C-alpha positions as CSV (number, residue, x, y, z in Angstrom):
1,M,164.9,-70.9,182.9
2,T,165.7,-70.5,186.3
3,I,163.3,-72.7,188.8
4,S,163.4,-71.3,192.3
5,T,163.3,-73.3,195.2
6,P,162.1,-72.1,198.3
7,P,165.0,-71.0,200.9
8,P,166.1,-73.8,204.2
9,E,163.8,-75.2,207.0
10,L,166.1,-74.1,210.3
11,D,167.4,-77.3,211.0
12,L,165.1,-77.8,215.0
13,D,163.4,-80.0,216.3
14,E,159.7,-80.0,216.1
15,T,158.5,-79.1,219.4
16,P,155.4,-80.1,220.8
17,T,152.4,-77.8,221.1
18,Y,150.3,-80.0,222.7
19,A,147.1,-79.7,221.2
20,S,146.3,-83.0,221.0
21,A,146.8,-84.2,224.7
22,P,143.4,-84.4,226.8
23,V,142.3,-81.4,228.6
24,E,144.5,-81.7,231.9
25,E,147.1,-82.1,230.1
26,Q,146.8,-79.3,228.3
27,R,146.4,-77.3,231.1
28,L,148.9,-78.6,233.6
29,H,151.2,-77.6,230.4
30,R,150.2,-74.3,229.6
31,K,150.2,-73.2,233.4
32,R,153.7,-74.4,233.8
33,Q,154.8,-72.3,231.1
34,L,152.8,-70.1,231.7
35,A,154.2,-69.1,235.0
36,A,157.8,-70.1,234.0
37,A,157.1,-67.3,231.3
38,F,156.2,-65.0,234.6
39,R,159.8,-66.2,236.4
40,I,161.5,-65.8,232.6
41,F,160.1,-61.7,232.1
42,A,161.7,-61.2,236.1
43,R,165.4,-62.4,234.6
44,Y,164.8,-59.8,232.4
45,G,163.7,-57.4,233.3
46,Y,160.0,-57.0,232.2
47,D,158.6,-56.1,235.6
48,E,157.1,-52.5,236.3
49,G,155.9,-53.3,239.8
50,V,152.3,-53.9,239.5
51,A,152.1,-54.0,235.8
52,G,152.1,-56.6,233.1
53,H,150.5,-59.8,232.4
54,I,150.4,-62.4,230.4
55,T,147.5,-64.9,230.1
56,A,146.6,-68.1,228.3
57,R,143.3,-69.6,227.8
58,D,141.8,-72.4,229.2
59,P,141.9,-75.8,226.8
60,E,138.6,-76.5,228.0
61,L,136.7,-73.4,229.5
62,T,137.7,-71.4,226.3
63,D,136.1,-67.9,227.2
64,H,138.1,-68.6,230.2
65,F,141.9,-67.3,230.6
66,W,144.6,-68.3,233.4
67,V,146.3,-64.8,234.2
68,N,148.9,-63.8,237.1
69,P,147.3,-61.9,240.6
70,Y,147.5,-58.9,240.9
71,S,150.7,-57.3,243.2
72,V,152.7,-60.4,242.8
73,H,156.3,-60.3,241.8
74,F,156.9,-61.8,239.1
75,S,159.8,-63.3,240.0
76,R,157.9,-65.3,242.4
77,I,154.9,-66.5,240.5
78,K,154.2,-69.8,241.1
79,V,151.2,-72.4,238.8
80,S,149.7,-72.4,242.0
81,D,149.8,-68.9,242.5
82,L,147.4,-68.6,238.7
83,L,144.1,-67.4,238.7
84,L,141.3,-68.6,236.8
85,V,139.3,-65.6,235.2
86,D,135.7,-66.2,233.4
87,A,134.6,-63.5,230.1
88,R,133.3,-61.3,232.8
89,G,136.0,-61.0,234.9
90,R,135.2,-63.0,237.9
91,I,137.8,-65.2,239.7
92,A,137.1,-69.2,239.1
93,H,139.6,-71.0,240.3
94,G,142.3,-68.7,243.1
95,T,141.7,-66.4,246.1
96,R,143.1,-63.1,245.5
97,R,142.4,-60.5,242.9
98,T,143.8,-59.6,239.5
99,N,144.7,-56.6,237.4
100,K,142.0,-54.6,235.9
101,A,143.5,-54.1,232.6
102,A,145.0,-57.7,232.2
103,F,140.9,-58.4,231.9
104,W,140.4,-55.4,230.1
105,I,142.6,-56.4,227.2
106,H,142.9,-59.7,227.0
107,S,140.0,-60.7,227.0
108,S,139.0,-58.8,224.5
109,I,141.8,-60.2,221.9
110,H,140.8,-63.7,223.8
111,D,137.3,-63.5,222.7
112,A,138.2,-61.3,218.6
113,R,140.9,-64.3,218.3
114,P,139.9,-67.8,218.4
115,D,143.5,-68.6,217.3
116,V,145.2,-67.1,220.3
117,V,146.2,-69.2,223.0
118,A,147.8,-66.9,225.1
119,V,148.9,-63.1,225.2
120,A,151.4,-61.3,226.4
121,H,152.1,-57.5,227.5
122,A,154.3,-56.0,229.3
123,H,156.1,-52.3,230.3
124,T,159.5,-52.9,229.3
125,V,162.2,-50.2,229.1
126,H,162.9,-50.3,225.3
127,G,159.6,-51.4,223.9
128,R,158.3,-47.6,226.2
129,A,161.3,-45.9,224.6
130,W,160.2,-47.3,220.7
131,A,156.4,-47.0,221.5
132,A,157.0,-42.7,222.3
133,L,158.2,-43.0,219.0
134,G,154.9,-43.8,216.7
135,R,156.3,-46.0,214.9
136,T,156.3,-49.8,213.7
137,L,159.6,-51.8,213.3
138,D,161.9,-51.6,210.5
139,P,163.0,-55.1,209.0
140,I,167.0,-53.8,210.0
141,V,168.2,-56.9,211.5
142,Q,167.0,-61.2,210.7
143,E,165.5,-61.7,213.9
144,S,163.0,-58.1,213.8
145,C,161.9,-59.6,211.1
146,A,159.8,-61.8,213.0
147,F,157.9,-58.9,213.2
148,W,157.9,-57.9,209.1
149,N,154.4,-57.2,208.4
150,D,153.1,-59.0,211.1
151,H,152.6,-56.1,213.6
152,V,150.8,-53.0,214.2
153,L,150.9,-49.4,215.7
154,F,148.0,-48.9,218.3
155,D,148.2,-44.7,217.7
156,E,145.6,-43.5,220.4
157,Y,146.4,-43.0,224.2
158,R,144.0,-43.2,226.7
159,G,145.8,-43.5,230.3
160,L,145.0,-46.8,231.6
161,V,143.1,-49.2,229.8
162,L,140.0,-49.3,232.6
163,E,137.3,-50.4,230.1
164,R,136.2,-53.2,227.6
165,D,135.9,-51.1,224.7
166,E,139.8,-49.4,225.0
167,G,140.4,-53.4,224.8
168,E,138.0,-53.8,222.3
169,R,139.9,-51.1,220.0
170,I,143.2,-52.8,220.4
171,A,142.1,-56.2,219.2
172,V,140.3,-54.6,216.5
173,R,143.4,-53.0,215.7
174,L,146.3,-55.9,216.2
175,G,144.0,-58.1,213.8
176,P,145.3,-60.7,212.4
177,A,148.8,-59.6,213.3
178,R,151.2,-61.8,216.0
179,A,151.8,-57.8,217.9
180,A,151.0,-54.8,218.2
181,I,153.0,-51.6,219.6
182,L,151.0,-49.1,221.7
183,R,151.5,-45.9,222.3
184,H,153.3,-44.0,224.9
185,H,152.2,-47.4,226.4
186,G,154.5,-50.7,225.5
187,L,154.3,-54.0,223.4
188,L,152.0,-57.0,223.5
189,T,152.4,-60.3,221.5
190,V,150.1,-63.4,221.0
191,G,150.3,-67.0,220.3
192,H,148.6,-70.0,219.4
193,T,151.2,-71.8,223.0
194,V,152.3,-69.4,225.5
195,E,155.5,-70.3,224.6
196,E,155.6,-68.1,221.5
197,A,153.6,-65.6,223.0
198,A,156.5,-65.0,225.2
199,W,159.6,-65.9,223.1
200,W,158.0,-63.0,221.1
201,F,157.5,-60.5,223.5
202,V,161.2,-61.0,224.5
203,A,162.5,-61.4,220.3
204,M,160.1,-58.0,220.0
205,N,161.3,-56.1,223.1
206,R,165.1,-57.4,221.7
207,A,163.9,-55.7,218.1
208,C,162.8,-52.3,219.2
209,E,166.4,-52.7,221.9
210,M,168.4,-53.3,218.1
211,Q,166.3,-50.1,216.3
212,L,166.9,-47.5,218.7
213,L,171.3,-48.3,219.4
214,A,171.4,-48.6,215.1
215,E,169.4,-45.1,214.9
216,A,171.6,-43.6,217.0
217,A,174.8,-44.4,215.8
218,G,173.7,-43.8,212.1
219,T,171.1,-44.5,209.9
220,P,170.6,-48.6,209.6
221,R,170.3,-50.2,206.2
222,I,166.6,-51.3,205.7
223,M,166.1,-54.6,203.7
224,T,165.0,-55.4,200.9
225,E,161.5,-57.1,200.2
226,E,163.1,-60.3,199.3
227,E,165.2,-60.0,201.8
228,A,162.8,-59.6,204.8
229,T,160.3,-61.8,203.7
230,L,162.8,-64.4,203.8
231,A,164.3,-64.0,207.0
232,H,160.3,-63.6,208.3
233,R,159.8,-66.8,206.8
234,Q,163.0,-68.0,209.3
235,F,162.2,-66.1,211.7
236,G,159.2,-65.7,212.3
237,S,158.9,-69.6,212.4
238,A,156.0,-70.5,215.4
239,N,158.9,-74.1,216.5
240,M,161.4,-71.8,216.2
241,A,160.0,-69.9,218.9
242,R,158.5,-72.8,220.9
243,N,161.9,-74.1,220.7
244,N,163.4,-70.7,222.0
245,F,161.7,-70.3,224.7
246,R,161.9,-74.0,226.1
247,L,165.6,-73.1,226.4
248,L,164.9,-70.2,229.1
249,A,162.5,-72.1,230.9
250,S,164.5,-75.3,231.0
251,L,167.0,-73.2,233.1
252,I,163.5,-71.8,235.6
253,F,162.8,-75.5,236.1
254,E,166.2,-76.3,236.6
255,E,167.1,-73.3,238.4
256,E,164.0,-72.8,240.3
257,P,162.3,-75.5,240.7
258,D,159.5,-73.9,243.3
259,V,157.9,-72.0,240.3
260,L,155.9,-76.1,239.7
261,D,154.8,-75.4,243.2
């Protein structure tokens, strides 16, 4: 009789989530990671004018979330710039305005998914190119298997998300998944921490790029279910996401210390 053994875990230090820290410490940590995430997105070219937003649920006022102000470039966002928005879209902390689409998309997901701390959405080149195909991603490389059976296609398009019902439809379609491809629109990812949501976005955009390149060159080989399941367990690890984000954020904190202002 053959006794199967579970696949080995990746050799990564356990990254703290600050879930048991005092509220003020949790809030400051989330805001710092959120500001760093915007700087990371800027470095990767995920900015597109005034489009794009990442949100982080407040650890105390759980129906409120922190978000970037409208019309401030990702590369310039600091902790002090972040806005706290309540359940009705009103600014509870901050002096600027926010993007209306940011509220309807993110508030609906935060409301539908109490487990979600952060939501990331931006209009990237490769994300939109893949979204135009109206397909989910295939398991063709190990890293893209982070989304194997864990992302959905939102197969509707009604222009800018300016009404609550559109945001609610996206939240319903997302369900328990970690990511969505919004047809003719772009990518959206969620996480139990800011670090996870931001890293999943980076990883998903790269997965779109890799599949576009592979299909342009030929017919990629699709992983077997066993291969994809193994890769999903390893490369879809929340701890891996936090570790990967930490590497990127450490560069931001060192090279752009004003992000913490």
